N, C-alpha and C positions, 0 to 999 in steps of 0.2 A: 402199968405204964398203960390206961387207954387208945385203942389204936383209932389212927384220925383217919378221916373221909372226908374229901373234898364232894360234894355235889357240885355239878355247872350246869344251869337250865335258864333259860328263861321265861320260864314256866311260876312264875313265887309259890301257888299253890302249889306245886309237884315238888319244892324245894321245903314250904314248910310243914309237908305231912310226912314229908321222906325225911326230913332230919328231925319231927318230935318222935319218928317211929324209934328212927336208929341210933338216938338219943337214949331212949330208953335200954334197948340194950345194951347199954354202956360205952356205944364209940362219940370219940368228941367229931362236930361237922363242922367242916367250913363250907360256905355258900358263894358263889360266883352269876350272875347274872348274863355275863358274858361272857366271849376268847382270849380278848386280851386282856381283862382285868384278875380272868383265873390264870393266863402265863407268868403274871409278873407276880401272882402270888404263890404259884408252884415252883416256881422257879426260886422266889427267896427263902422258902418256907416248904420243902415240899411233903405228900402227905402218908399216910401207907398203901393209899388207893382212892382214886378217883373216878366218879362215874358224870358220866362227859354226856350234855343232850347233842345230836348231829347239828340241827337251824338252830342258829344263834347270831345277832346282830353281832358285828365289829369282830367277827372270828367263828368260824362254825367250828365245828366239832372235828372236824375233819382235818383244817389246818391247825390246829389248837392238839391233836395229837404228833399229827406229826413234827411240830415245833418240841413238843415235848419229847419226843423219839429221839430229838438229837443228843437229849441230855439228859433220858430219866429213861428208867426199864418199870418203876412205875408200875402197878397191875391197873389195867383201863378196862373198863366196862363200857360200853355203846347203850344210852339210850334212842332206840330207831320209831320208827312208825311204822303201819303193818304197807304203806306202799312203798318206803325205800329198800327193796328188797336189794338193789344195785350197790346201795349206801352201807348196807348190812358189811358184804362180800367186802368194797373197797376198804371198808374200817377196820377190817380185820386184817386183810393185806398189807394195812400202812403200819399193825400192831398190834390195836386193841385184843386185848386176852378173851372176850366176850358180849357178850348183846342180849338185849332183853327189847321188846318188840313192845311198843303203848299202842293200848293203854295195858299197864300189868300191876299185878296184886303186889303189894307191897312183902309178904311174905316169900313172892317169890322171889325179889331181888335180895331180899335179906339175904335166903337158903344161897343167893350164888357168892352177893361179898364174903362172906363166912368160907365156902370152897374156896374164893381165890386166896385171900387174905391164910387160911390153912395150908396152900399150894405154897404160896408164898413165903411162908413160913419154913415148910418141909424142905422147898429147895434149899434152901441156905444151911440146912440140917445136915446128919449122914444121913445118906437114906435107907432101910433096911436090904440087906445082900450086898451091899456096899464093900469094898474093900479097905480096910483100918485107913481111916483121915477122908473116907467119902471120895478118892478118888477111883475114877470109870477109866479106864484108857483103852481105847479099840482102833491101834495102827494110828494114825494120823491125829487123832481125834482124842483129847481128855475135856473131863467132865470133874469139876472139884463143885462136889454137893456142899461143901463147908461154904464157899466164897461164893457159889452161883455164876460160875466163869465157866468158859468154854472157849479149849484151844484147839485151829485146825494148824497145824502144822508149823507148830508155834505161835503164830499171832489168833489175836482173839478177837471172840466173834459174839459180838453183841445181842444178847437170847430175852427175851421178854421170861416172865418164869412160865407162860406156857411153853414158850417155844423150846424153855429148856426141855420141860418134864416130855416133853412130843420126843426128842433126841435121845433125852435119855429112856425111854420104854422099848423105843426102836435100836439101842444102842448098845444095849445088855443084854440085849440076845440078835449076834448079827448072824443074817441070813434065814431068819425065822418070819415067815411074814404074820405082821400083826394088820388086822381087819379093822373098822375104822373104829367099832365098837370098845376093843382094846385098846387104840388109842386114848379116847374119849377118857375109858376108867382110868389110863394110865396119868392125863393129865389132867380131867377134871375133878374124880374121885368117884367113886360111885352113886346111884341114885340122882345124875344129876344130868338128865336131858340135854341133848347137845347136836345140834343138825349135820351131818354126815359134810357139806358144805365147808361148813367152820370148818372141820379137818384138812378140808382141800386148801383150803384157802390159808391156813397157817404153815402147810406143807412146800406150801408155796413163796410164802414167805421166808420162810429157814432155806431154801433154798439158793435165794437171790440175796439172803446176807454172807451165806459160805464162800458162791460165786464172786462176792466185793474183795476176800482175800483170795479165790483160785479160782480161775476163770474154769476150771479142767473137775470142780467139785460135782460126782454122781455118783456120789455114796449112799444116799436115799433114792432107795428105785419103785415104783409104781407097778402095781400088779393090778391091768385093769381091772374090774368088776370084785377086786379078793378085797384089796388092802395095799399097805409099803411095808418096805424091811431094807434091813442096813446092811451096807455090802463093806464090809471090811477090806482096807487097802491090803 
């Protein structure tokens, strides 16, 4: 069954050209020209991945993402302009999995979509090196790779696929420092370029989510100039 991708952008030329490219690759495409219609459509009938423009009428991409994240962890890629660096960071902090700067090559977008869909599928399957059943348990942390769930002290922490894979990359080797390149490989896969600040933004959001259920959460430590490590409780 073909995977379904939602494209949300008020630029009809982008919608048409990107839709044609993705349909040629075997994807089913649904398009929306504003945030409100996208929210209604995606809540009624979820998709495998959404590509969102930031600046749109009737609800911008930021608000759309925030509303989606209240109910769904579907993978999301943001489209931003070169002068929207602040928006890129804000989008990542709201829960976007990746972003691409306009103007972009459709080949690059296709590669990012494929990589994110693979990661999403992989996060739901048993990971290599995990104990039988796909369960990773580190003190109060329990990651279930088959169900793509995260528990902290018995309470569920809602993570996007990228956040889940970053926590997994840190938790599989407690105490070991992972630099940003290693975390990028763990969460995005090799041969995918991601800016360092993307990882930093994801980590900030992950900490914030854990602290919703535990104000004292401090297991993800920053080693300035080096990277991050998971401290087992």
